[in-house]
NUBABA-323133 format. One record per atom (N, C-alpha, C): residue number from 1; residue in three letters; atom name; x negated, y negated, z. Coordinates in Angstrom, 3 decimals. Each point is the difference from the previous one (the first is absolute). Example, Ala and Ser with C-alpha at 12.3 -4.5 7.8 and 13.67 -1.06 7.14 Angstrom:
pos / code / site / px / py / pz
1 / ala / N / -13.190 / 5.690 / 7.800
1 / ala / CA / 0.890 / -1.190 / 0.000
1 / ala / C / -0.900 / -1.200 / 0.000
2 / ser / N / 0.350 / -1.050 / -0.720
2 / ser / CA / -0.820 / -1.190 / 0.060
2 / ser / C / 0.770 / -1.090 / 0.730
END
This chain:
pos / code / site / px / py / pz
1 / met / N / -105.074 / -97.186 / 59.919
1 / met / CA / -1.020 / -1.027 / -0.115
1 / met / C / -1.397 / 0.672 / -0.071
2 / asn / N / -0.888 / -0.586 / -0.705
2 / asn / CA / -1.326 / 0.500 / -0.138
2 / asn / C / -0.741 / -0.016 / 1.323
3 / thr / N / -0.722 / 1.086 / 0.307
3 / thr / CA / -0.674 / 0.088 / 1.312
3 / thr / C / -1.134 / -1.059 / 0.098
4 / asp / N / -0.682 / -0.306 / -1.115
4 / asp / CA / -1.001 / -1.020 / 0.036
4 / asp / C / 0.621 / -1.377 / 0.325
5 / leu / N / 1.156 / -0.241 / -0.589
5 / leu / CA / 0.686 / -1.252 / 0.247
5 / leu / C / 0.452 / -0.078 / 1.454
6 / glu / N / 0.476 / 1.098 / 0.530
6 / glu / CA / 0.394 / 0.034 / 1.400
6 / glu / C / -1.170 / -0.289 / 0.902
7 / thr / N / -1.155 / 0.532 / -0.342
7 / thr / CA / -1.233 / -0.248 / 0.772
7 / thr / C / -0.373 / -1.450 / -0.026
8 / ile / N / 0.114 / -0.625 / -1.135
8 / ile / CA / -0.318 / -1.427 / -0.131
8 / ile / C / 0.941 / -0.872 / 0.813
9 / leu / N / 1.289 / 0.324 / -0.081
9 / leu / CA / 1.061 / -0.851 / 0.650
9 / leu / C / 0.172 / 0.284 / 1.476
10 / glu / N / -0.547 / 1.082 / 0.518
10 / glu / CA / 0.242 / 0.292 / 1.428
10 / glu / C / -0.692 / -0.984 / 0.923
11 / asp / N / -1.092 / -0.620 / -0.418
11 / asp / CA / -0.674 / -0.980 / 0.808
11 / asp / C / 0.583 / -1.435 / -0.160
12 / thr / N / 0.802 / -0.169 / -1.011
12 / thr / CA / 0.579 / -1.294 / -0.282
12 / thr / C / 1.390 / -0.109 / 0.610
13 / pro / N / 0.536 / -1.230 / 0.118
13 / pro / CA / 1.364 / -0.134 / 0.527
13 / pro / C / 1.090 / 0.298 / -0.999
14 / tyr / N / -0.348 / 0.527 / -1.166
14 / tyr / CA / 0.996 / 0.238 / -1.063
14 / tyr / C / 0.392 / 1.461 / -0.023
15 / asn / N / 1.312 / 0.257 / -0.120
15 / asn / CA / 0.517 / 1.364 / 0.061
15 / asn / C / -0.069 / 0.734 / -1.306
16 / ser / N / 0.045 / -0.760 / -1.069
16 / ser / CA / -0.009 / 0.657 / -1.343
16 / ser / C / -0.753 / -0.904 / -0.992
17 / tyr / N / -0.232 / 0.558 / -1.141
17 / tyr / CA / -0.657 / -0.728 / -1.074
17 / tyr / C / 0.853 / -1.169 / -0.493
18 / glu / N / 1.279 / 0.245 / -0.078
18 / glu / CA / 0.942 / -1.051 / -0.399
18 / glu / C / 0.070 / -1.111 / 1.053
19 / asp / N / -0.104 / 0.378 / 1.269
19 / asp / CA / -0.009 / -0.967 / 1.087
19 / asp / C / -1.241 / -0.910 / -0.094
20 / leu / N / -1.112 / 0.600 / -0.335
20 / leu / CA / -1.260 / -0.780 / -0.186
20 / leu / C / 0.149 / -0.991 / -1.098
21 / phe / N / 0.524 / 0.384 / -1.151
21 / phe / CA / 0.112 / -0.927 / -1.117
21 / phe / C / 1.137 / -0.992 / 0.208
22 / thr / N / 0.993 / 0.328 / 0.734
22 / thr / CA / 1.016 / -0.988 / 0.336
22 / thr / C / -0.615 / -1.065 / 0.867
23 / ala / N / -0.822 / 0.373 / 0.922
23 / ala / CA / -0.712 / -0.994 / 0.854
23 / ala / C / -0.958 / -0.847 / -0.832
24 / ile / N / -0.637 / 0.605 / -0.980
24 / ile / CA / -0.941 / -0.766 / -0.844
24 / ile / C / 0.796 / -1.051 / -0.849
25 / tyr / N / 1.114 / 0.433 / -0.589
25 / tyr / CA / 0.771 / -0.931 / -0.793
25 / tyr / C / 0.721 / -1.079 / 0.842
26 / asn / N / 0.169 / 0.275 / 1.316
26 / asn / CA / 0.576 / -0.989 / 0.883
26 / asn / C / -1.008 / -0.805 / 0.775
27 / asn / N / -1.286 / 0.093 / -0.448
27 / asn / CA / -1.109 / -0.720 / 0.606
27 / asn / C / -0.179 / 0.333 / 1.506
28 / lys / N / 0.312 / 1.206 / 0.390
28 / lys / CA / -0.218 / 0.462 / 1.352
28 / lys / C / -1.210 / 0.916 / 0.079
29 / ala / N / -0.562 / 0.292 / -1.127
29 / ala / CA / -1.206 / 0.849 / -0.057
29 / ala / C / -0.784 / -0.362 / -1.289
30 / lys / N / -1.250 / 0.325 / -0.021
30 / lys / CA / -0.829 / -0.246 / -1.152
30 / lys / C / -0.844 / 1.252 / -0.296
31 / ile / N / -0.320 / 0.143 / -1.221
31 / ile / CA / -1.010 / 1.017 / -0.317
31 / ile / C / -1.126 / -0.715 / -0.709
32 / phe / N / -1.197 / 0.287 / 0.363
32 / phe / CA / -1.183 / -0.525 / -0.616
32 / phe / C / -0.598 / 1.070 / -0.841
33 / ile / N / -0.226 / -0.328 / -1.248
33 / ile / CA / -0.505 / 0.959 / -0.984
33 / ile / C / -1.294 / -0.569 / -0.574
34 / ser / N / -1.001 / 0.825 / -0.099
34 / ser / CA / -1.293 / -0.453 / -0.531
34 / ser / C / 0.180 / -0.345 / -1.501
35 / ser / N / -0.916 / -0.767 / -0.494
35 / ser / CA / 0.110 / -0.465 / -1.414
35 / ser / C / -0.081 / 1.191 / -0.910
36 / arg / N / -0.851 / 0.914 / 0.302
36 / arg / CA / -0.131 / 1.201 / -0.889
36 / arg / C / 1.311 / 0.798 / -0.023
37 / ala / N / 0.603 / 0.192 / 1.180
37 / ala / CA / 1.282 / 0.740 / 0.044
37 / ala / C / 1.084 / -0.762 / -0.701
38 / leu / N / 0.030 / -1.337 / 0.123
38 / leu / CA / 1.005 / -0.766 / -0.737
38 / leu / C / -0.083 / 0.268 / -1.491
39 / arg / N / -1.248 / -0.001 / -0.495
39 / arg / CA / -0.194 / 0.206 / -1.438
39 / arg / C / 0.405 / 1.415 / -0.426
40 / asp / N / -0.337 / 0.967 / 0.848
40 / asp / CA / 0.319 / 1.412 / -0.303
40 / asp / C / 1.496 / 0.217 / -0.006
41 / ile / N / 0.679 / -0.531 / 0.939
41 / ile / CA / 1.459 / 0.239 / 0.140
41 / ile / C / 0.774 / -0.677 / -1.104
42 / ser / N / -0.363 / -1.236 / -0.272
42 / ser / CA / 0.782 / -0.771 / -0.989
42 / ser / C / -0.453 / 0.124 / -1.440
43 / tyr / N / -1.028 / 0.855 / -0.257
43 / tyr / CA / -0.514 / 0.175 / -1.335
43 / tyr / C / 1.007 / 0.603 / -0.972
44 / leu / N / 0.795 / 0.894 / 0.476
44 / leu / CA / 1.004 / 0.644 / -0.928
44 / leu / C / 1.016 / -0.993 / -0.498
45 / glu / N / 0.389 / -0.926 / 0.820
45 / glu / CA / 1.052 / -0.939 / -0.408
45 / glu / C / -0.579 / -1.282 / -0.673
46 / arg / N / -1.181 / -0.408 / 0.484
46 / arg / CA / -0.546 / -1.282 / -0.541
46 / arg / C / -1.487 / 0.207 / -0.378
47 / pro / N / -0.295 / 0.766 / -1.024
47 / pro / CA / -1.418 / 0.295 / -0.331
47 / pro / C / -0.724 / -1.216 / -0.511
48 / phe / N / 0.640 / -0.912 / -0.708
48 / phe / CA / -0.681 / -1.177 / -0.523
48 / phe / C / -0.460 / -0.928 / 1.132
49 / thr / N / 0.921 / -0.246 / 0.944
49 / thr / CA / -0.311 / -0.850 / 1.143
49 / thr / C / -1.121 / 0.624 / 0.869
50 / val / N / 0.062 / 1.289 / 0.191
50 / val / CA / -1.008 / 0.659 / 0.799
50 / val / C / -1.350 / -0.073 / -0.678
51 / ser / N / -0.056 / 0.208 / -1.300
51 / ser / CA / -1.252 / 0.024 / -0.732
51 / ser / C / -0.589 / -1.403 / -0.193
52 / tyr / N / 0.834 / -0.953 / -0.343
52 / tyr / CA / -0.535 / -1.335 / -0.419
52 / tyr / C / 0.466 / -1.122 / 0.917
53 / gly / N / 0.623 / 0.269 / 1.117
53 / gly / CA / 0.518 / -1.042 / 0.871
53 / gly / C / -1.073 / -0.894 / 0.588
54 / asn / N / -1.190 / 0.588 / 0.179
54 / asn / CA / -1.097 / -0.797 / 0.531
54 / asn / C / -0.468 / -1.135 / -0.961
55 / tyr / N / 0.264 / 0.198 / -1.257
55 / tyr / CA / -0.475 / -0.910 / -1.017
55 / tyr / C / 0.983 / -1.032 / -0.419
56 / phe / N / 1.222 / -0.060 / 0.603
56 / phe / CA / 0.994 / -0.942 / -0.411
56 / phe / C / -0.449 / -1.454 / 0.210
57 / gly / N / -0.844 / -0.257 / 0.943
57 / gly / CA / -0.441 / -1.370 / 0.273
57 / gly / C / -1.079 / -0.504 / -0.933
58 / ile / N / -0.601 / 0.876 / -0.771
58 / ile / CA / -1.117 / -0.383 / -0.870
58 / ile / C / 0.519 / -0.838 / -1.176
59 / ile / N / 1.127 / 0.316 / -0.492
59 / ile / CA / 0.530 / -0.710 / -1.211
59 / ile / C / 0.298 / -1.463 / 0.324
60 / pro / N / 0.761 / -0.359 / 1.050
60 / pro / CA / 0.164 / -1.444 / 0.309
60 / pro / C / -1.275 / -0.663 / 0.383
61 / ser / N / -0.948 / 0.694 / 0.600
61 / ser / CA / -1.265 / -0.578 / 0.408
61 / ser / C / -0.817 / -0.397 / -1.241
62 / ile / N / -0.012 / 0.889 / -0.990
62 / ile / CA / -0.740 / -0.262 / -1.222
62 / ile / C / 0.629 / -1.146 / -0.753
63 / val / N / 1.346 / -0.039 / -0.049
63 / val / CA / 0.651 / -1.093 / -0.699
63 / val / C / -0.324 / -1.317 / 0.673
64 / leu / N / 0.061 / -0.040 / 1.343
64 / leu / CA / -0.341 / -1.191 / 0.768
64 / leu / C / -1.426 / -0.418 / -0.312
65 / thr / N / -0.947 / 0.911 / 0.007
65 / thr / CA / -1.377 / -0.301 / -0.265
65 / thr / C / -0.215 / -0.608 / -1.407
66 / val / N / 0.682 / 0.604 / -0.999
66 / val / CA / -0.148 / -0.490 / -1.359
66 / val / C / 0.596 / -1.441 / -0.092
67 / ile / N / 1.132 / -0.227 / 0.624
67 / ile / CA / 0.612 / -1.346 / 0.002
67 / ile / C / -0.938 / -1.019 / 0.650
68 / ala / N / -0.608 / 0.349 / 1.158
68 / ala / CA / -0.908 / -0.883 / 0.662
68 / ala / C / -1.265 / -0.208 / -0.809
69 / thr / N / -0.486 / 1.001 / -0.722
69 / thr / CA / -1.143 / -0.152 / -0.860
69 / thr / C / 0.272 / -0.988 / -1.104
70 / ile / N / 1.160 / 0.135 / -0.640
70 / ile / CA / 0.338 / -0.898 / -1.116
70 / ile / C / 0.219 / -1.439 / 0.528
71 / glu / N / 0.677 / -0.112 / 1.144
71 / glu / CA / 0.268 / -1.332 / 0.521
71 / glu / C / -1.252 / -0.731 / 0.435
72 / his / N / -0.913 / 0.690 / 0.633
72 / his / CA / -1.253 / -0.627 / 0.474
72 / his / C / -1.116 / 0.061 / -0.972
73 / gln / N / 0.201 / 0.705 / -1.100
73 / gln / CA / -1.012 / 0.177 / -1.094
73 / gln / C / -1.325 / 0.506 / 0.579
74 / asn / N / 0.096 / 0.933 / 0.927
74 / asn / CA / -1.160 / 0.601 / 0.607
74 / asn / C / 0.112 / 1.514 / -0.245
75 / phe / N / -0.695 / 0.440 / -0.992
75 / phe / CA / 0.149 / 1.417 / -0.442
75 / phe / C / -0.760 / 0.962 / 0.903
76 / phe / N / -0.780 / -0.516 / 0.925
76 / phe / CA / -0.632 / 0.874 / 1.035
76 / phe / C / 1.044 / 0.559 / 0.958
77 / leu / N / 1.169 / -0.673 / 0.068
77 / leu / CA / 1.056 / 0.502 / 0.839
77 / leu / C / 0.541 / 1.396 / -0.479
78 / leu / N / -0.251 / 0.305 / -1.242
78 / leu / CA / 0.416 / 1.300 / -0.503
78 / leu / C / -0.724 / 1.140 / 0.696
79 / leu / N / -1.158 / -0.307 / 0.561
79 / leu / CA / -0.738 / 1.010 / 0.762
79 / leu / C / 0.741 / 0.461 / 1.257
80 / leu / N / 0.933 / -0.840 / 0.462
80 / leu / CA / 0.812 / 0.370 / 1.154
80 / leu / C / 0.900 / 1.204 / -0.284
81 / ile / N / 0.300 / 0.251 / -1.260
81 / ile / CA / 0.817 / 1.139 / -0.380
81 / ile / C / -0.647 / 1.297 / 0.485
82 / leu / N / -1.325 / 0.027 / -0.068
82 / leu / CA / -0.706 / 1.223 / 0.515
82 / leu / C / 0.253 / 0.215 / 1.494
83 / leu / N / 0.007 / -1.127 / 0.759
83 / leu / CA / 0.311 / 0.127 / 1.421
83 / leu / C / 1.452 / 0.380 / 0.222
84 / glu / N / 0.870 / -0.519 / -0.825
84 / glu / CA / 1.423 / 0.270 / 0.146
84 / glu / C / 0.320 / 1.493 / -0.268
85 / leu / N / -0.829 / 0.650 / -0.739
85 / leu / CA / 0.263 / 1.440 / -0.315
85 / leu / C / -0.255 / 0.835 / 1.231
86 / ile / N / -0.841 / -0.445 / 0.931
86 / ile / CA / -0.222 / 0.756 / 1.243
86 / ile / C / 0.793 / -0.462 / 1.185
87 / leu / N / 0.705 / -1.150 / -0.145
87 / leu / CA / 0.793 / -0.535 / 1.136
87 / leu / C / 0.984 / 1.018 / 0.588
88 / pro / N / 0.781 / 0.737 / -0.799
88 / pro / CA / 0.930 / 0.946 / 0.625
88 / pro / C / -0.680 / 1.013 / 0.899
89 / phe / N / -1.191 / 0.465 / -0.424
89 / phe / CA / -0.696 / 1.021 / 0.759
89 / phe / C / -0.566 / -0.584 / 1.293
90 / val / N / -0.463 / -1.245 / -0.062
90 / val / CA / -0.499 / -0.657 / 1.209
90 / val / C / 1.132 / -0.260 / 0.990
91 / ile / N / 1.160 / -0.412 / -0.502
91 / ile / CA / 1.139 / -0.242 / 0.869
91 / ile / C / 0.456 / 1.264 / 0.664
92 / ile / N / 0.088 / 1.061 / -0.744
92 / ile / CA / 0.421 / 1.330 / 0.548
92 / ile / C / -1.010 / 0.453 / 1.050
93 / phe / N / -1.312 / -0.183 / -0.291
93 / phe / CA / -1.020 / 0.379 / 0.970
93 / phe / C / 0.128 / -0.810 / 1.284
94 / leu / N / 0.189 / -1.303 / -0.100
94 / leu / CA / 0.141 / -0.823 / 1.203
94 / leu / C / 1.262 / 0.313 / 0.741
95 / asn / N / 1.104 / 0.286 / -0.747
95 / asn / CA / 1.258 / 0.367 / 0.664
95 / asn / C / -0.124 / 1.297 / 0.814
96 / ala / N / -0.842 / 0.885 / -0.480
96 / ala / CA / -0.171 / 1.273 / 0.710
96 / ala / C / -0.617 / -0.253 / 1.381
97 / phe / N / -0.782 / -1.063 / 0.105
97 / phe / CA / -0.589 / -0.373 / 1.302
97 / phe / C / 0.804 / -1.047 / 0.747
98 / lys / N / 1.221 / -0.244 / -0.470
98 / lys / CA / 0.932 / -0.993 / 0.626
98 / lys / C / -0.592 / -1.430 / 0.015
99 / ile / N / -0.741 / -0.340 / -1.029
99 / ile / CA / -0.579 / -1.376 / -0.102
99 / ile / C / 0.948 / -0.771 / -0.898
100 / lys / N / 0.523 / -1.079 / 0.540
100 / lys / CA / 0.954 / -0.846 / -0.735
100 / lys / C / -0.800 / -1.118 / -0.754
101 / ser / N / -0.493 / 0.341 / -1.135
101 / ser / CA / -0.850 / -0.922 / -0.753
101 / ser / C / 0.835 / -1.022 / -0.800
102 / thr / N / 1.253 / 0.243 / -0.150
102 / thr / CA / 0.863 / -0.887 / -0.773
102 / thr / C / 0.092 / -1.385 / 0.697
103 / trp / N / 0.003 / -0.020 / 1.318
103 / trp / CA / 0.061 / -1.258 / 0.690
103 / trp / C / -1.244 / -0.853 / -0.231
104 / val / N / -1.145 / 0.623 / -0.155
104 / val / CA / -1.220 / -0.767 / -0.352
104 / val / C / 0.167 / -0.616 / -1.389
105 / ala / N / 0.511 / 0.734 / -0.927
105 / ala / CA / 0.221 / -0.518 / -1.382
105 / ala / C / 1.012 / -1.161 / 0.015
106 / ile / N / 1.058 / 0.127 / 0.767
106 / ile / CA / 0.988 / -1.055 / 0.087
106 / ile / C / -0.650 / -1.219 / 0.669
107 / gly / N / -0.822 / 0.196 / 1.008
107 / gly / CA / -0.741 / -1.114 / 0.620
107 / gly / C / -0.892 / -0.739 / -0.973
108 / ile / N / -0.693 / 0.755 / -0.883
108 / ile / CA / -0.851 / -0.641 / -1.013
108 / ile / C / 0.854 / -0.819 / -0.931
109 / ile / N / 1.170 / 0.491 / -0.407
109 / ile / CA / 0.879 / -0.737 / -0.911
109 / ile / C / 0.483 / -1.282 / 0.692
110 / ile / N / 0.385 / 0.068 / 1.247
110 / ile / CA / 0.459 / -1.205 / 0.760
110 / ile / C / -1.093 / -1.014 / 0.171
111 / ile / N / -1.200 / 0.473 / 0.298
111 / ile / CA / -1.151 / -0.935 / 0.123
111 / ile / C / -0.209 / -0.702 / -1.332
112 / asp / N / 0.057 / 0.732 / -1.116
112 / asp / CA / -0.236 / -0.594 / -1.271
112 / asp / C / 1.137 / -0.998 / -0.353
113 / leu / N / 1.211 / 0.312 / 0.394
113 / leu / CA / 1.111 / -0.914 / -0.370
113 / leu / C / -0.013 / -1.271 / 0.836
114 / phe / N / -0.245 / 0.088 / 1.292
114 / phe / CA / 0.243 / -1.108 / 0.865
114 / phe / C / -1.259 / -0.734 / 0.508
115 / phe / N / -1.058 / 0.684 / 0.162
115 / phe / CA / -1.195 / -0.625 / 0.666
115 / phe / C / -1.058 / -0.480 / -0.978
116 / phe / N / -0.582 / 0.913 / -0.700
116 / phe / CA / -0.991 / -0.403 / -1.012
116 / phe / C / 0.005 / 1.044 / -1.128
117 / glu / N / -0.490 / -0.468 / -1.133
117 / glu / CA / 0.082 / 0.852 / -1.167
117 / glu / C / -1.204 / 0.906 / -0.084
118 / leu / N / 0.213 / 1.259 / -0.047
118 / leu / CA / -1.035 / 1.005 / -0.135
118 / leu / C / -0.255 / 0.240 / -1.480
119 / pro / N / -1.142 / 0.614 / -0.351
119 / pro / CA / -0.194 / 0.365 / -1.423
119 / pro / C / 1.163 / 0.898 / -0.450
120 / ile / N / 0.423 / -0.157 / -1.196
120 / ile / CA / 1.226 / 0.662 / -0.504
120 / ile / C / -0.014 / 1.500 / 0.150
121 / ala / N / -1.165 / 0.595 / -0.031
121 / ala / CA / -0.041 / 1.484 / 0.046
121 / ala / C / 0.459 / 0.516 / 1.373
122 / ile / N / -0.262 / -0.711 / 1.063
122 / ile / CA / 0.359 / 0.488 / 1.334
122 / ile / C / 1.519 / 0.019 / 0.204
123 / pro / N / 0.739 / -1.110 / -0.218
123 / pro / CA / 1.415 / 0.120 / 0.184
123 / pro / C / 0.712 / 0.900 / -1.044
124 / leu / N / -0.593 / 0.071 / -1.179
124 / leu / CA / 0.562 / 0.866 / -1.045
124 / leu / C / -0.093 / 1.459 / 0.455
125 / leu / N / -1.164 / 0.393 / 0.520
125 / leu / CA / -0.152 / 1.343 / 0.435
125 / leu / C / 0.861 / 0.269 / 1.224
126 / ala / N / 0.140 / -1.001 / 0.885
126 / ala / CA / 0.876 / 0.183 / 1.172
126 / ala / C / 1.478 / 0.150 / -0.422
127 / thr / N / 0.407 / -0.750 / -1.006
127 / thr / CA / 1.374 / 0.154 / -0.516
127 / thr / C / 0.210 / 1.366 / -0.584
128 / cys / N / -0.972 / 0.472 / -0.763
128 / cys / CA / 0.074 / 1.355 / -0.579
128 / cys / C / 0.032 / 1.069 / 1.117
129 / trp / N / -0.725 / -0.252 / 1.084
129 / trp / CA / 0.027 / 0.894 / 1.134
129 / trp / C / 1.388 / 0.103 / 0.625
130 / val / N / 0.637 / -1.158 / 0.156
130 / val / CA / 1.351 / -0.009 / 0.605
130 / val / C / 0.986 / 0.675 / -0.944
131 / ile / N / -0.124 / -0.222 / -1.295
131 / ile / CA / 0.915 / 0.608 / -0.968
131 / ile / C / -0.165 / 1.555 / 0.067
132 / asn / N / -1.195 / 0.466 / -0.003
132 / asn / CA / -0.263 / 1.438 / 0.056
132 / asn / C / 0.522 / 0.612 / 1.303
133 / ala / N / -0.297 / -0.662 / 1.087
133 / ala / CA / 0.389 / 0.509 / 1.301
133 / ala / C / 1.562 / 0.052 / 0.091
134 / trp / N / 0.641 / -1.003 / -0.504
134 / trp / CA / 1.472 / -0.073 / 0.072
134 / trp / C / 0.605 / 1.128 / -0.874
135 / leu / N / -0.530 / 0.219 / -1.183
135 / leu / CA / 0.554 / 1.018 / -0.858
135 / leu / C / -0.338 / 1.423 / 0.508
136 / leu / N / -1.130 / 0.155 / 0.609
136 / leu / CA / -0.359 / 1.330 / 0.622
136 / leu / C / 0.960 / 0.307 / 1.149
137 / lys / N / 0.317 / -1.043 / 0.749
137 / lys / CA / 0.959 / 0.208 / 1.141
137 / lys / C / 1.376 / 0.368 / -0.516
138 / arg / N / 0.418 / -0.645 / -1.081
138 / arg / CA / 1.312 / 0.332 / -0.595
138 / arg / C / 0.034 / 1.452 / -0.523
139 / val / N / -1.109 / 0.417 / -0.655
139 / val / CA / -0.067 / 1.365 / -0.537
139 / val / C / 0.033 / 1.003 / 1.163
140 / glu / N / -0.782 / -0.262 / 1.077
140 / glu / CA / 0.021 / 0.910 / 1.148
140 / glu / C / 1.391 / 0.095 / 0.652
141 / arg / N / 0.660 / -1.130 / 0.118
141 / arg / CA / 1.356 / -0.046 / 0.590
141 / arg / C / 1.005 / 0.808 / -0.896
142 / ser / N / -0.171 / -0.125 / -1.283
142 / ser / CA / 0.876 / 0.706 / -0.944
142 / ser / C / -0.258 / 1.492 / 0.101
143 / leu / N / -1.245 / 0.383 / 0.056
143 / leu / CA / -0.327 / 1.454 / 0.121
143 / leu / C / 0.468 / 0.540 / 1.335
144 / tyr / N / -0.082 / -0.806 / 1.052
144 / tyr / CA / 0.450 / 0.437 / 1.316
144 / tyr / C / 1.522 / 0.269 / -0.019
145 / lys / N / 0.757 / -0.927 / -0.560
145 / lys / CA / 1.472 / 0.217 / -0.087
145 / lys / C / 0.342 / 1.217 / -0.818
146 / thr / N / -0.702 / 0.205 / -1.093
146 / thr / CA / 0.236 / 1.152 / -0.826
146 / thr / C / -0.346 / 1.294 / 0.753
147 / ser / N / -1.117 / -0.030 / 0.719
147 / ser / CA / -0.481 / 1.186 / 0.751
147 / ser / C / 1.022 / 0.356 / 1.086
148 / val / N / 0.435 / -0.983 / 0.740
148 / val / CA / 0.980 / 0.234 / 1.076
148 / val / C / 1.303 / 0.620 / -0.545
149 / arg / N / 0.434 / -0.557 / -1.114
149 / arg / CA / 1.212 / 0.540 / -0.618
149 / arg / C / -0.209 / 1.457 / -0.499
150 / leu / N / -1.189 / 0.276 / -0.566
150 / leu / CA / -0.258 / 1.355 / -0.463
150 / leu / C / -0.192 / 0.973 / 1.164
151 / leu / N / -0.640 / -0.510 / 1.092
151 / leu / CA / -0.211 / 0.877 / 1.143
151 / leu / C / 1.302 / 0.348 / 0.678
152 / arg / N / 0.983 / -0.838 / -0.059
152 / arg / CA / 1.281 / 0.283 / 0.585
152 / arg / C / 0.614 / 1.274 / -0.594
153 / asn / N / -0.257 / 0.216 / -1.312
153 / asn / CA / 0.600 / 1.127 / -0.694
153 / asn / C / -0.961 / 1.212 / -0.110
154 / asp / N / -1.285 / -0.212 / 0.403
154 / asp / CA / -0.954 / 1.078 / -0.211
154 / asp / C / -0.705 / 0.277 / 1.372
155 / val / N / 0.502 / 0.987 / 0.682
155 / val / CA / -0.507 / 0.338 / 1.302
155 / val / C / -1.430 / 0.588 / -0.098
156 / asp / N / -0.251 / 0.751 / -1.052
156 / asp / CA / -1.311 / 0.637 / -0.156
156 / asp / C / -1.120 / -1.059 / -0.144
157 / ser / N / 0.281 / -1.040 / -0.779
157 / ser / CA / -0.998 / -1.066 / -0.133
157 / ser / C / -0.244 / -0.741 / 1.320
158 / phe / N / 1.082 / -0.160 / 0.763
158 / phe / CA / -0.138 / -0.631 / 1.319
158 / phe / C / -0.900 / 0.838 / 0.906
159 / ile / N / 0.254 / 1.295 / 0.028
159 / ile / CA / -0.779 / 0.903 / 0.823
159 / ile / C / -1.479 / -0.010 / -0.413
160 / asp / N / -0.218 / 0.100 / -1.332
160 / asp / CA / -1.376 / -0.047 / -0.507
160 / asp / C / -0.735 / -1.270 / 0.405
161 / ala / N / 0.690 / -1.133 / -0.194
161 / ala / CA / -0.628 / -1.316 / 0.352
161 / ala / C / -0.230 / -0.104 / 1.522
162 / tyr / N / 0.873 / 0.552 / 0.787
162 / tyr / CA / -0.162 / -0.063 / 1.458
162 / tyr / C / -1.202 / 0.864 / 0.443
163 / tyr / N / -0.050 / 1.207 / -0.531
163 / tyr / CA / -1.117 / 0.893 / 0.413
163 / tyr / C / -1.342 / -0.354 / -0.601
164 / ser / N / -0.004 / -0.804 / -1.025
164 / ser / CA / -1.291 / -0.479 / -0.538
164 / ser / C / -0.423 / -1.290 / 0.685
165 / ser / N / 0.680 / -0.390 / 1.031
165 / ser / CA / -0.269 / -1.206 / 0.827
165 / ser / C / 0.074 / -1.254 / -0.809
166 / glu / N / 0.828 / -0.038 / -1.003
166 / glu / CA / 0.178 / -1.186 / -0.830
166 / glu / C / 1.384 / -0.672 / 0.226
167 / leu / N / 0.726 / 0.534 / 0.977
167 / leu / CA / 1.305 / -0.560 / 0.313
167 / leu / C / 0.117 / -0.066 / 1.544
168 / thr / N / 0.448 / -1.154 / 0.468
168 / thr / CA / 0.184 / -0.194 / 1.431
168 / thr / C / 1.408 / -0.549 / 0.209
169 / ile / N / 0.701 / 0.508 / 1.016
169 / ile / CA / 1.339 / -0.450 / 0.324
169 / ile / C / -0.109 / -0.951 / 1.202
170 / glu / N / 0.661 / -1.140 / -0.045
170 / glu / CA / 0.053 / -0.903 / 1.145
170 / glu / C / 1.432 / -0.246 / 0.366
171 / asp / N / 0.338 / 0.171 / 1.270
171 / asp / CA / 1.378 / -0.277 / 0.463
171 / asp / C / 0.163 / -1.444 / 0.356
172 / cys / N / 1.172 / -0.381 / 0.436
172 / cys / CA / 0.320 / -1.415 / 0.225
172 / cys / C / -0.752 / -0.525 / 1.256
173 / tyr / N / -0.591 / 0.858 / 0.792
173 / tyr / CA / -0.732 / -0.428 / 1.182
173 / tyr / C / -1.504 / -0.137 / -0.226
174 / gly / N / -0.397 / 0.294 / -1.238
174 / gly / CA / -1.438 / -0.086 / -0.347
174 / gly / C / -0.791 / 1.301 / 0.249
175 / asn / N / 0.693 / 1.047 / 0.368
175 / asn / CA / -0.683 / 1.300 / 0.160
175 / asn / C / -0.269 / 0.601 / -1.363
176 / arg / N / -1.227 / 0.456 / -0.183
176 / arg / CA / -0.350 / 0.601 / -1.302
176 / arg / C / -0.172 / 1.515 / 0.130
177 / tyr / N / 0.431 / 0.654 / -1.053
177 / tyr / CA / -0.057 / 1.439 / -0.039
177 / tyr / C / -0.665 / 0.392 / -1.311
178 / ser / N / -1.142 / 0.708 / 0.107
178 / ser / CA / -0.688 / 0.438 / -1.189
178 / ser / C / -0.657 / 1.378 / 0.290
179 / his / N / -0.423 / 0.632 / -1.017
179 / his / CA / -0.567 / 1.328 / 0.110
179 / his / C / -1.379 / -0.086 / 0.702
180 / ser / N / -0.733 / -1.054 / -0.217
180 / ser / CA / -1.317 / -0.170 / 0.584
180 / ser / C / 0.018 / -0.334 / 1.489
181 / arg / N / 1.177 / -0.295 / 0.501
181 / arg / CA / 0.120 / -0.390 / 1.430
181 / arg / C / 0.165 / 1.197 / 0.872
END
């Protein structure tokens, strides 16, 4: 076994690398991987998703905006497309600070549906926000699954991610093990 890997696993309750990943697949352990490391690890297998995954929500948002523009015959709504182009970056920025902005957008949609009617631009932008956030979450989850599967077979990538402080191991008791600790 690799001496670096032995050093990493000696503080954890796992006896071997295979033991760690068996615990992960049995939901008895978790590994937390930074967004940058997720993209680096899964780039070889899924380069299109890594490169353009942040933009998957823009297409349905633009289609929704064009439909609402035609239905309401208000062509100023097309200006919302400019805001929709930066939505993925704003969502990623807020997610980095653990701010759950999607619930605010869902609240705006519910207020518009049940209580009183807001100007069309506000619920439309909130709906686009929810679409973008949902698709970003799906892309991150997909990249996470790919990365965990690739890390299981690539010890060197695991060691590199751990020593760059972009990977944290958590056991079933909530104890966290990372290089920065």
